[in-house]
C-alpha positions as CSV (number, residue, x, y, z in Angstrom):
1,M,95.0,76.5,104.9
2,N,92.9,78.2,102.3
3,N,93.3,77.5,98.5
4,A,95.6,80.5,97.9
5,L,98.0,79.5,100.7
6,I,97.9,75.8,99.5
7,S,98.8,77.0,96.0
8,L,101.5,79.2,97.3
9,E,103.1,76.4,99.3
10,Q,103.0,74.2,96.3
11,Q,104.8,76.8,94.3
12,M,107.4,77.3,97.0
13,T,108.6,73.7,96.2
14,D,108.9,74.5,92.5
15,A,110.8,77.7,93.4
16,G,113.2,76.0,95.8
17,L,112.0,78.1,98.8
18,T,112.3,76.8,102.3
19,A,110.2,79.6,103.8
20,L,108.9,83.0,102.8
21,L,107.6,86.2,104.3
22,V,104.8,88.2,102.8
23,T,104.7,91.9,103.9
24,D,102.6,93.8,101.3
25,P,99.3,94.4,103.1
26,K,97.4,93.7,100.0
27,H,99.1,90.4,99.6
28,V,98.5,89.6,103.2
29,Y,94.8,90.3,102.6
30,Y,94.8,88.2,99.5
31,L,96.3,85.2,101.3
32,T,94.5,85.5,104.7
33,G,91.4,87.7,104.4
34,F,92.8,90.2,106.9
35,A,92.9,93.7,105.6
36,S,95.0,96.3,107.4
37,N,97.1,99.4,107.0
38,P,99.9,98.9,109.6
39,H,101.5,102.3,108.8
40,E,105.1,102.1,110.0
41,R,104.4,98.9,112.2
42,F,105.4,95.5,111.0
43,L,102.9,93.2,109.3
44,G,103.9,89.9,107.9
45,L,102.7,86.4,106.9
46,L,105.3,83.8,107.5
47,L,105.1,80.5,105.7
48,R,107.5,77.6,106.1
49,R,107.1,74.6,103.9
50,G,105.3,71.9,105.8
51,D,104.5,74.1,108.8
52,E,101.4,76.0,109.8
53,P,101.6,79.6,108.6
54,A,101.9,82.4,111.1
55,L,100.5,86.0,110.8
56,I,102.4,88.6,112.6
57,V,100.4,91.8,113.4
58,P,100.7,94.8,115.7
59,A,99.0,94.2,119.0
60,L,96.4,96.8,118.4
61,D,95.2,94.8,115.3
62,S,95.0,91.5,117.2
63,E,91.2,91.4,117.6
64,A,90.6,92.3,114.0
65,A,93.1,89.8,112.8
66,H,91.5,87.0,114.8
67,A,88.1,87.9,113.4
68,A,89.1,88.1,109.8
69,S,92.1,85.9,109.1
70,S,91.9,82.4,107.8
71,V,95.3,81.9,109.4
72,Q,94.7,80.8,113.1
73,N,98.3,81.2,114.3
74,I,98.5,84.9,115.0
75,L,101.5,86.5,116.7
76,T,101.4,90.0,118.0
77,H,104.0,92.6,118.9
78,S,103.6,95.9,120.8
79,D,105.2,99.2,119.9
80,T,108.2,98.5,122.2
81,D,108.8,94.9,120.8
82,N,111.2,93.9,118.0
83,P,108.9,92.0,115.6
84,Y,112.0,90.3,114.0
85,L,112.5,88.4,117.2
86,L,109.0,86.9,116.6
87,L,110.2,85.9,113.2
88,K,113.4,84.3,114.6
89,E,111.3,82.4,117.2
90,G,108.9,81.2,114.5
91,L,111.6,80.0,112.2
92,G,114.0,78.3,114.8
93,S,117.7,78.0,114.4
94,A,117.8,75.6,111.5
95,D,119.4,76.7,108.2
96,L,116.6,78.1,106.0
97,G,118.4,77.9,102.7
98,N,116.5,80.0,100.2
99,F,114.1,82.5,101.9
100,G,111.5,84.4,99.9
101,I,110.7,88.1,100.4
102,E,108.9,90.8,98.4
103,K,111.9,92.8,97.3
104,E,109.9,95.6,95.8
105,H,108.1,96.1,99.1
106,F,111.1,95.7,101.4
107,S,113.2,98.8,102.2
108,V,116.9,98.5,102.7
109,A,116.5,99.2,106.4
110,R,113.9,96.4,106.9
111,Y,116.0,94.0,104.8
112,E,119.0,94.6,107.0
113,Q,116.9,94.0,110.1
114,L,115.5,90.8,108.6
115,A,119.0,89.5,107.6
116,A,120.2,90.0,111.1
117,F,117.6,87.7,112.6
118,V,116.8,85.2,109.8
119,P,119.4,82.5,109.2
120,A,119.0,82.2,105.4
121,K,121.7,81.5,102.8
122,T,119.9,83.5,100.1
123,F,116.9,85.8,99.8
124,S,114.8,85.5,96.7
125,D,112.1,87.7,95.3
126,I,108.6,86.3,95.5
127,G,107.0,89.3,94.0
128,P,106.6,87.8,90.5
129,L,105.1,84.6,92.0
130,L,102.5,86.5,93.9
131,R,101.7,88.8,91.0
132,S,101.2,85.7,88.8
133,M,98.8,84.2,91.3
134,R,96.8,87.4,91.5
135,S,96.5,87.8,87.8
136,K,94.0,84.9,87.5
137,K,90.9,86.0,89.3
138,T,88.6,83.5,90.9
139,P,84.8,83.8,90.3
140,E,84.5,85.5,93.7
141,E,87.1,88.1,92.8
142,A,85.5,88.7,89.4
143,G,82.2,89.2,91.2
144,R,83.8,91.8,93.5
145,M,85.3,93.6,90.5
146,K,81.9,93.6,88.7
147,H,80.4,95.2,91.8
148,A,83.2,97.9,91.9
149,A,82.5,98.6,88.2
150,E,78.7,98.9,88.7
151,L,79.4,101.2,91.7
152,V,81.7,103.6,89.7
153,E,79.2,103.7,86.8
154,E,76.5,104.9,89.2
155,V,78.9,107.5,90.5
156,L,79.5,108.7,86.9
157,R,75.8,108.6,86.1
158,R,75.0,110.8,89.1
159,G,78.1,113.0,88.6
160,L,77.0,114.0,85.1
161,E,74.0,115.7,86.7
162,H,76.4,118.3,88.1
163,V,77.8,119.3,84.7
164,K,76.2,122.8,84.7
165,T,77.0,126.4,83.7
166,G,80.0,127.7,85.7
167,V,81.2,124.4,87.1
168,T,84.9,123.7,87.0
169,E,86.9,120.5,86.5
170,I,87.9,120.3,90.2
171,E,84.4,120.9,91.4
172,L,83.3,117.9,89.4
173,V,86.1,115.8,90.9
174,A,84.8,116.8,94.4
175,E,81.3,115.8,93.6
176,L,82.4,112.4,92.2
177,E,84.6,111.6,95.2
178,Y,81.7,112.5,97.5
179,L,79.4,110.2,95.6
180,M,81.9,107.4,95.8
181,K,81.7,107.3,99.6
182,K,78.0,108.1,99.7
183,L,77.3,105.1,97.5
184,G,79.4,102.7,99.5
185,A,82.9,102.6,98.0
186,S,85.9,102.5,100.2
187,G,87.2,105.5,98.2
188,P,88.7,106.3,94.8
189,S,91.1,103.7,93.4
190,F,93.3,106.5,92.0
191,D,93.2,110.3,91.6
192,T,89.9,111.1,89.9
193,M,90.4,112.9,86.6
194,V,88.0,115.4,85.0
195,L,89.5,117.3,82.0
196,S,87.8,119.7,79.6
197,G,88.5,121.3,76.3
198,P,92.2,121.4,75.3
199,N,93.1,119.8,78.6
200,T,91.7,116.5,77.3
201,A,94.8,116.3,75.1
202,L,96.8,115.6,78.3
203,P,96.5,111.8,79.0
204,H,97.4,112.4,82.7
205,G,96.3,115.9,83.1
206,V,95.5,117.4,86.5
207,P,92.0,118.8,87.0
208,G,92.0,122.5,87.8
209,S,89.8,125.6,87.8
210,R,88.9,125.6,84.1
211,V,85.2,126.2,83.7
212,I,83.4,123.7,81.4
213,Q,82.3,125.5,78.2
214,P,80.0,124.8,75.2
215,G,81.9,123.0,72.5
216,D,84.3,121.2,74.9
217,F,84.9,117.6,75.0
218,L,84.8,116.5,78.6
219,M,86.8,113.4,79.8
220,F,86.1,111.5,83.1
221,D,88.6,108.9,84.3
222,L,87.6,107.4,87.6
223,G,87.5,104.3,89.7
224,V,86.6,103.0,93.2
225,Y,87.7,100.4,95.7
226,A,84.9,98.2,96.9
227,A,85.4,95.0,99.0
228,G,89.2,95.2,98.3
229,Y,89.0,95.4,94.5
230,A,89.3,98.2,92.0
231,S,87.4,99.5,89.0
232,D,88.7,101.9,86.4
233,I,86.6,103.5,83.6
234,T,87.0,106.4,81.2
235,R,84.3,108.1,79.2
236,T,84.4,111.2,77.0
237,F,81.4,113.4,76.3
238,A,80.7,116.5,74.2
239,V,79.2,119.6,75.8
240,E,76.3,121.3,74.0
241,K,77.7,120.4,70.5
242,A,80.2,118.0,69.0
243,D,83.1,119.4,67.0
244,D,83.4,117.5,63.6
245,K,87.1,116.8,64.1
246,L,86.7,115.6,67.6
247,T,83.7,113.5,66.6
248,A,85.9,111.7,64.0
249,I,88.5,111.1,66.7
250,Y,85.8,109.8,69.0
251,N,84.6,107.3,66.5
252,T,88.1,106.1,65.8
253,V,88.8,105.6,69.5
254,L,85.5,103.7,70.0
255,A,86.4,101.4,67.1
256,A,89.9,100.8,68.6
257,N,88.4,100.1,72.0
258,E,86.0,97.5,70.5
259,A,88.9,96.0,68.5
260,G,91.0,95.7,71.6
261,I,88.2,94.0,73.5
262,A,87.5,91.6,70.7
263,A,91.2,90.6,70.7
264,S,91.2,89.9,74.5
265,R,90.9,86.1,74.3
266,A,92.7,83.3,76.1
267,G,95.7,82.0,74.1
268,A,96.4,85.3,72.4
269,T,99.2,87.6,73.7
270,F,98.8,90.7,75.7
271,G,100.7,92.6,73.0
272,S,98.1,91.5,70.4
273,V,95.4,93.5,72.3
274,D,97.5,96.6,72.0
275,R,98.2,96.0,68.3
276,A,94.6,95.4,67.5
277,A,93.6,98.8,68.9
278,R,96.6,100.6,67.6
279,D,96.1,99.3,64.1
280,V,92.7,101.0,64.0
281,I,94.1,104.3,65.2
282,E,97.0,104.2,62.8
283,A,94.8,103.3,59.8
284,A,92.8,106.4,60.5
285,G,96.0,108.6,60.5
286,Y,96.2,109.3,64.3
287,G,99.0,106.9,65.1
288,P,101.4,109.6,66.5
289,Y,98.6,110.8,68.9
290,F,98.1,107.4,70.7
291,L,100.8,108.0,73.4
292,H,100.5,105.0,75.8
293,R,99.9,101.3,76.0
294,V,96.4,100.1,75.5
295,G,95.9,98.9,79.1
296,H,97.0,97.4,82.3
297,G,96.1,94.6,84.8
298,L,93.4,95.4,87.3
299,G,92.5,93.8,90.6
300,M,93.5,94.6,94.2
301,D,95.6,97.4,92.6
302,T,94.5,99.7,89.9
303,H,97.7,99.0,88.0
304,E,99.1,95.5,88.3
305,Y,100.4,92.7,86.0
306,P,100.0,92.5,83.0
307,S,101.1,95.6,81.1
308,L,99.3,95.6,77.7
309,H,102.0,97.1,75.5
310,G,102.8,95.9,72.0
311,L,105.9,93.9,72.9
312,N,104.4,91.9,75.7
313,E,104.2,88.3,74.3
314,D,102.9,86.7,77.6
315,I,99.9,84.6,77.0
316,I,96.4,85.7,78.1
317,E,94.7,83.2,80.4
318,H,91.2,82.7,81.6
319,G,90.6,84.8,84.7
320,N,92.8,87.7,83.6
321,V,91.3,91.1,84.1
322,F,92.7,94.2,82.5
323,T,91.7,97.5,81.0
324,V,91.4,98.4,77.3
325,E,91.7,102.1,77.0
326,P,92.9,103.5,73.6
327,G,93.1,107.2,73.3
328,I,94.0,110.0,70.8
329,Y,95.4,113.3,72.1
330,V,95.8,116.2,69.7
331,P,97.5,119.3,71.3
332,E,95.4,122.5,71.3
333,L,92.4,120.6,69.9
334,G,91.6,118.0,72.5
335,G,91.5,114.3,73.2
336,V,89.3,111.2,73.6
337,R,89.9,108.1,75.7
338,I,87.4,105.2,76.2
339,E,88.2,102.6,78.8
340,D,86.6,99.4,79.8
341,D,87.5,96.7,82.4
342,V,87.7,93.3,80.7
343,L,87.5,89.8,82.2
344,V,88.7,86.9,80.0
345,T,86.4,83.9,80.3
346,E,86.2,80.5,78.5
347,D,83.5,82.1,76.3
348,G,85.6,85.1,75.4
349,P,86.0,88.6,76.7
350,Q,83.4,89.9,79.2
351,T,83.3,93.6,79.9
352,L,82.7,94.4,83.5
353,T,81.9,98.0,82.6
354,S,78.7,98.7,80.7
355,F,78.3,102.4,80.7
356,P,77.1,103.5,77.2
357,K,79.9,104.4,74.8
358,E,78.2,106.1,71.9
359,L,79.1,109.8,71.8
360,T,76.7,111.7,74.2
361,V,76.1,115.4,74.1
362,L,75.7,117.0,77.6
363,H,73.6,120.2,78.0
364,L,74.5,122.8,80.5
């Protein structure tokens, strides 16, 4: 078994689990190296304490699973088979006691099918256990995330060349997402956001047909998937000229971003990162206009554990990766957000994103 599976089996003992079933495709990939989108078909990694793990895949994915998976025991099912019979055969008839499943990923219908075939006394949620494992990135994972960050920054760099007279927000989105695939990304890691003028005051605004105009602030929030890992970056620019009020807001957000990054150290709490950034914004008088947490975990998902809000007293550890993205959003005037991806190392915070953050004026 690979290191991740060995660690998972060790934690099964601590959690009192006799066996478990992993069904989230991203978790299957994390634990086995086999990436798949099974659609409505059944995909699962079965692990019983002390036994060889088994990977259950649709028959049409058999060849790909054998080529990519670190798990050698691969069971397949056709579209006319009942995959839960494979589970039953793999587990035997012995009492399983406490059986682990990902409750957030299991539908009620699938749970009922599972319960009919798996002789367990109780079903426990292994979602928190897997999320905790994923929150500490290995050097290999950090390298993949650095690559994803570099790729999205090149997308942004080239995308800025398309900010021209007459271009709309949605046209810029189309250019950016074309560049993502052209430069080698699997695709966007979330819906690409380009907002201009007063629309920048909407933290989660939807790009539309508004034409970019002189005097606008222009916000780009984008990320890519590359080699199974996500990046996420936000940069805000001025078009032709920088309004004095928005420039003051920009400088405040930049100072908050840097304060949040500086606070991102092992042994501190996630909440302290939020408070470090928020204190800067509140001291400048913009507290009511900072409308969201300062960041979120990043990895195989764009949003994963931890949530960096002010009340999260969980402790930061080496290997955690998360965003630091303070923002100020003033209705009818506009907004600014600056976001970086941060890896916590033994030497302190390391930003995986390096796109320049000083206020840049774009010319049409």
